[in-house]
C-alpha positions, -999 to 999 in steps of 0.1 A, spaced: 852 941 -39 864 921 -10 862 884 -11 832 885 14 812 909 -13 822 888 -38 809 855 -22 775 873 -11 772 885 -47 776 849 -60 751 836 -35 725 862 -41 729 857 -79 726 819 -75 696 821 -54 680 844 -79 686 818 -107 673 791 -89 639 811 -80 637 818 -117 640 782 -129 615 772 -100 593 798 -113 596 786 -149 589 750 -142 559 760 -121 545 781 -148 549 752 -174 535 727 -148 505 750 -145 502 753 -182 500 713 -183 473 710 -159 453 740 -174 462 766 -146 472 801 -155 509 808 -144 499 839 -126 478 817 -103 501 792 -98 530 817 -90 507 837 -67 498 805 -46 536 794 -43 544 830 -32 518 829 -4 530 795 7 497 779 -4 514 753 -28 515 723 -6 520 687 -20 
């Protein structure tokens, strides 16, 4: 595996971890205000989650 391939794999893994962390935090916040996690994640995925 080349250095470029390793760097790409690390970046993809990092982005996946960040996305999972954001979804987890969003789910917890949604539960705290009484929303379902599914609706919170759906709104975020559609770009409707504006602050």
